[in-house]
MARLO-965563 format. One record per residue (C-alpha): residue number from 0; residue in one letter; x, y, z. Coordinates in Angstrom, 3 decimals. Layout:
<atom><n>NUM</n><res>a</res><X>X</X><Y>Y</Y><Z>Z</Z></atom>
...
END
This chain:
<atom><n>0</n><res>m</res><X>-4.252</X><Y>15.096</Y><Z>-37.393</Z></atom>
<atom><n>1</n><res>s</res><X>-6.760</X><Y>12.420</Y><Z>-37.748</Z></atom>
<atom><n>2</n><res>p</res><X>-10.356</X><Y>13.138</Y><Z>-36.357</Z></atom>
<atom><n>3</n><res>d</res><X>-9.973</X><Y>10.316</Y><Z>-34.149</Z></atom>
<atom><n>4</n><res>a</res><X>-6.985</X><Y>11.495</Y><Z>-32.643</Z></atom>
<atom><n>5</n><res>l</res><X>-8.334</X><Y>15.282</Y><Z>-32.342</Z></atom>
<atom><n>6</n><res>n</res><X>-11.360</X><Y>13.777</Y><Z>-30.510</Z></atom>
<atom><n>7</n><res>s</res><X>-9.148</X><Y>11.971</Y><Z>-27.999</Z></atom>
<atom><n>8</n><res>f</res><X>-6.937</X><Y>15.120</Y><Z>-27.516</Z></atom>
<atom><n>9</n><res>f</res><X>-10.120</X><Y>17.141</Y><Z>-26.763</Z></atom>
<atom><n>10</n><res>a</res><X>-11.294</X><Y>14.369</Y><Z>-24.359</Z></atom>
<atom><n>11</n><res>l</res><X>-7.989</X><Y>14.497</Y><Z>-22.515</Z></atom>
<atom><n>12</n><res>c</res><X>-8.305</X><Y>18.144</Y><Z>-22.440</Z></atom>
<atom><n>13</n><res>l</res><X>-11.804</X><Y>18.224</Y><Z>-21.274</Z></atom>
<atom><n>14</n><res>g</res><X>-11.061</X><Y>15.553</Y><Z>-18.763</Z></atom>
<atom><n>15</n><res>f</res><X>-8.222</X><Y>17.603</Y><Z>-17.122</Z></atom>
<atom><n>16</n><res>a</res><X>-10.431</X><Y>20.763</Y><Z>-17.431</Z></atom>
<atom><n>17</n><res>l</res><X>-13.301</X><Y>19.194</Y><Z>-15.538</Z></atom>
<atom><n>18</n><res>a</res><X>-10.983</X><Y>17.616</Y><Z>-12.878</Z></atom>
<atom><n>19</n><res>g</res><X>-9.263</X><Y>21.087</Y><Z>-12.161</Z></atom>
<atom><n>20</n><res>a</res><X>-12.988</X><Y>22.821</Y><Z>-11.977</Z></atom>
<atom><n>21</n><res>l</res><X>-14.217</X><Y>20.326</Y><Z>-9.520</Z></atom>
<atom><n>22</n><res>t</res><X>-11.116</X><Y>20.414</Y><Z>-7.464</Z></atom>
<atom><n>23</n><res>s</res><X>-10.894</X><Y>24.288</Y><Z>-7.589</Z></atom>
<atom><n>24</n><res>g</res><X>-14.850</X><Y>24.475</Y><Z>-6.651</Z></atom>
<atom><n>25</n><res>y</res><X>-14.322</X><Y>21.928</Y><Z>-3.680</Z></atom>
<atom><n>26</n><res>q</res><X>-11.344</X><Y>24.112</Y><Z>-2.444</Z></atom>
<atom><n>27</n><res>a</res><X>-13.563</X><Y>27.266</Y><Z>-2.587</Z></atom>
<atom><n>28</n><res>m</res><X>-16.551</X><Y>25.733</Y><Z>-0.725</Z></atom>
<atom><n>29</n><res>a</res><X>-14.712</X><Y>23.519</Y><Z>1.827</Z></atom>
<atom><n>30</n><res>q</res><X>-11.707</X><Y>26.005</Y><Z>2.474</Z></atom>
<atom><n>31</n><res>r</res><X>-9.374</X><Y>22.835</Y><Z>1.963</Z></atom>
<atom><n>32</n><res>p</res><X>-7.763</X><Y>21.024</Y><Z>-0.957</Z></atom>
<atom><n>33</n><res>a</res><X>-9.404</X><Y>18.137</Y><Z>-2.010</Z></atom>
<atom><n>34</n><res>g</res><X>-7.862</X><Y>14.782</Y><Z>-1.794</Z></atom>
<atom><n>35</n><res>f</res><X>-8.163</X><Y>10.962</Y><Z>-1.692</Z></atom>
<atom><n>36</n><res>g</res><X>-8.332</X><Y>11.302</Y><Z>2.473</Z></atom>
<atom><n>37</n><res>l</res><X>-12.073</X><Y>11.984</Y><Z>1.842</Z></atom>
<atom><n>38</n><res>l</res><X>-12.595</X><Y>8.459</Y><Z>1.446</Z></atom>
<atom><n>39</n><res>q</res><X>-11.214</X><Y>7.655</Y><Z>4.950</Z></atom>
<atom><n>40</n><res>e</res><X>-14.005</X><Y>9.082</Y><Z>6.919</Z></atom>
<atom><n>41</n><res>g</res><X>-15.479</X><Y>5.805</Y><Z>7.563</Z></atom>
<atom><n>42</n><res>a</res><X>-18.854</X><Y>4.145</Y><Z>6.424</Z></atom>
<atom><n>43</n><res>a</res><X>-20.827</X><Y>7.512</Y><Z>6.207</Z></atom>
<atom><n>44</n><res>p</res><X>-22.956</X><Y>9.104</Y><Z>3.430</Z></atom>
<atom><n>45</n><res>r</res><X>-20.045</X><Y>11.838</Y><Z>2.820</Z></atom>
<atom><n>46</n><res>t</res><X>-17.907</X><Y>9.023</Y><Z>2.028</Z></atom>
<atom><n>47</n><res>f</res><X>-20.015</X><Y>7.495</Y><Z>-0.418</Z></atom>
<atom><n>48</n><res>a</res><X>-20.855</X><Y>10.889</Y><Z>-1.939</Z></atom>
<atom><n>49</n><res>a</res><X>-17.118</X><Y>11.563</Y><Z>-2.418</Z></atom>
<atom><n>50</n><res>v</res><X>-16.408</X><Y>8.480</Y><Z>-4.667</Z></atom>
<atom><n>51</n><res>p</res><X>-18.292</X><Y>10.130</Y><Z>-7.586</Z></atom>
<atom><n>52</n><res>f</res><X>-16.413</X><Y>13.359</Y><Z>-6.920</Z></atom>
<atom><n>53</n><res>l</res><X>-12.866</X><Y>11.614</Y><Z>-6.924</Z></atom>
<atom><n>54</n><res>v</res><X>-13.485</X><Y>9.679</Y><Z>-9.941</Z></atom>
<atom><n>55</n><res>f</res><X>-13.747</X><Y>12.796</Y><Z>-11.950</Z></atom>
<atom><n>56</n><res>a</res><X>-11.490</X><Y>15.105</Y><Z>-9.731</Z></atom>
<atom><n>57</n><res>a</res><X>-8.639</X><Y>12.355</Y><Z>-9.551</Z></atom>
<atom><n>58</n><res>p</res><X>-6.441</X><Y>13.463</Y><Z>-12.301</Z></atom>
<atom><n>59</n><res>f</res><X>-5.868</X><Y>16.845</Y><Z>-11.210</Z></atom>
<atom><n>60</n><res>i</res><X>-5.104</X><Y>15.374</Y><Z>-7.259</Z></atom>
<atom><n>61</n><res>i</res><X>-2.743</X><Y>12.911</Y><Z>-9.035</Z></atom>
<atom><n>62</n><res>m</res><X>-0.899</X><Y>15.461</Y><Z>-10.873</Z></atom>
<atom><n>63</n><res>r</res><X>-0.912</X><Y>17.769</Y><Z>-7.844</Z></atom>
<atom><n>64</n><res>n</res><X>0.620</X><Y>15.433</Y><Z>-5.333</Z></atom>
<atom><n>65</n><res>t</res><X>3.028</X><Y>14.172</Y><Z>-7.872</Z></atom>
<atom><n>66</n><res>l</res><X>4.422</X><Y>17.721</Y><Z>-8.738</Z></atom>
<atom><n>67</n><res>r</res><X>4.521</X><Y>18.476</Y><Z>-5.255</Z></atom>
<atom><n>68</n><res>g</res><X>6.138</X><Y>15.267</Y><Z>-4.188</Z></atom>
<atom><n>69</n><res>a</res><X>8.833</X><Y>15.747</Y><Z>-7.089</Z></atom>
<atom><n>70</n><res>r</res><X>9.497</X><Y>19.119</Y><Z>-5.836</Z></atom>
<atom><n>71</n><res>i</res><X>9.446</X><Y>18.481</Y><Z>-1.951</Z></atom>
<atom><n>72</n><res>e</res><X>10.778</X><Y>14.894</Y><Z>-1.695</Z></atom>
<atom><n>73</n><res>r</res><X>12.995</X><Y>14.784</Y><Z>-4.786</Z></atom>
<atom><n>74</n><res>r</res><X>10.995</X><Y>11.906</Y><Z>-6.431</Z></atom>
<atom><n>75</n><res>r</res><X>12.512</X><Y>10.062</Y><Z>-9.091</Z></atom>
<atom><n>76</n><res>f</res><X>11.731</X><Y>10.779</Y><Z>-13.061</Z></atom>
<atom><n>77</n><res>e</res><X>10.495</X><Y>7.384</Y><Z>-13.515</Z></atom>
<atom><n>78</n><res>f</res><X>7.849</X><Y>7.910</Y><Z>-10.729</Z></atom>
<atom><n>79</n><res>v</res><X>6.802</X><Y>11.113</Y><Z>-11.765</Z></atom>
<atom><n>80</n><res>m</res><X>6.431</X><Y>10.007</Y><Z>-15.616</Z></atom>
<atom><n>81</n><res>m</res><X>4.495</X><Y>6.679</Y><Z>-14.556</Z></atom>
<atom><n>82</n><res>a</res><X>2.088</X><Y>8.991</Y><Z>-12.320</Z></atom>
<atom><n>83</n><res>t</res><X>1.655</X><Y>11.596</Y><Z>-15.287</Z></atom>
<atom><n>84</n><res>i</res><X>0.634</X><Y>8.688</Y><Z>-17.579</Z></atom>
<atom><n>85</n><res>i</res><X>-1.848</X><Y>7.128</Y><Z>-15.319</Z></atom>
<atom><n>86</n><res>a</res><X>-3.503</X><Y>10.686</Y><Z>-14.600</Z></atom>
<atom><n>87</n><res>g</res><X>-3.433</X><Y>11.183</Y><Z>-18.596</Z></atom>
<atom><n>88</n><res>f</res><X>-5.157</X><Y>7.926</Y><Z>-19.106</Z></atom>
<atom><n>89</n><res>w</res><X>-7.672</X><Y>8.626</Y><Z>-16.310</Z></atom>
<atom><n>90</n><res>s</res><X>-8.340</X><Y>12.039</Y><Z>-17.721</Z></atom>
<atom><n>91</n><res>l</res><X>-8.930</X><Y>10.474</Y><Z>-21.098</Z></atom>
<atom><n>92</n><res>m</res><X>-11.359</X><Y>8.257</Y><Z>-19.827</Z></atom>
<atom><n>93</n><res>s</res><X>-13.582</X><Y>10.509</Y><Z>-17.683</Z></atom>
<atom><n>94</n><res>g</res><X>-13.230</X><Y>13.261</Y><Z>-20.475</Z></atom>
<atom><n>95</n><res>t</res><X>-14.567</X><Y>10.380</Y><Z>-22.888</Z></atom>
<atom><n>96</n><res>f</res><X>-17.368</X><Y>9.605</Y><Z>-20.361</Z></atom>
<atom><n>97</n><res>f</res><X>-18.299</X><Y>13.174</Y><Z>-20.357</Z></atom>
<atom><n>98</n><res>l</res><X>-18.379</X><Y>13.745</Y><Z>-24.041</Z></atom>
<atom><n>99</n><res>m</res><X>-20.631</X><Y>10.690</Y><Z>-24.320</Z></atom>
<atom><n>100</n><res>t</res><X>-22.971</X><Y>12.081</Y><Z>-21.679</Z></atom>
<atom><n>101</n><res>l</res><X>-23.162</X><Y>15.345</Y><Z>-23.452</Z></atom>
<atom><n>102</n><res>r</res><X>-23.885</X><Y>13.677</Y><Z>-26.772</Z></atom>
<atom><n>103</n><res>a</res><X>-26.763</X><Y>11.318</Y><Z>-25.188</Z></atom>
<atom><n>104</n><res>a</res><X>-28.312</X><Y>14.306</Y><Z>-23.559</Z></atom>
<atom><n>105</n><res>g</res><X>-28.352</X><Y>16.033</Y><Z>-26.911</Z></atom>
<atom><n>106</n><res>v</res><X>-26.071</X><Y>18.986</Y><Z>-26.007</Z></atom>
<atom><n>107</n><res>l</res><X>-23.397</X><Y>17.861</Y><Z>-28.668</Z></atom>
<atom><n>108</n><res>v</res><X>-23.933</X><Y>16.518</Y><Z>-31.996</Z></atom>
END
């Protein structure tokens, strides 16, 4: 495995782990699962604060909703596969951003 592929795999895993940790923390604090409905509360400071949270938590929310929809609504395989690809790419990008932030802060070399 090349170093670039390993770095991308690490960023993908880190993005999913960060998304899962954020949504689990939100659920522990708010006693309800996180979702994209946080954006539908109108023009309030709470809505604007939800945007950065959802940027990093979205891969977990997408996968949770997709897997529930596949089980409950019997969604087609193609839909589930497309949502998985989107969540994976989103996770890769958020993990890459998080790694770049850690490197810029001097935490990682």
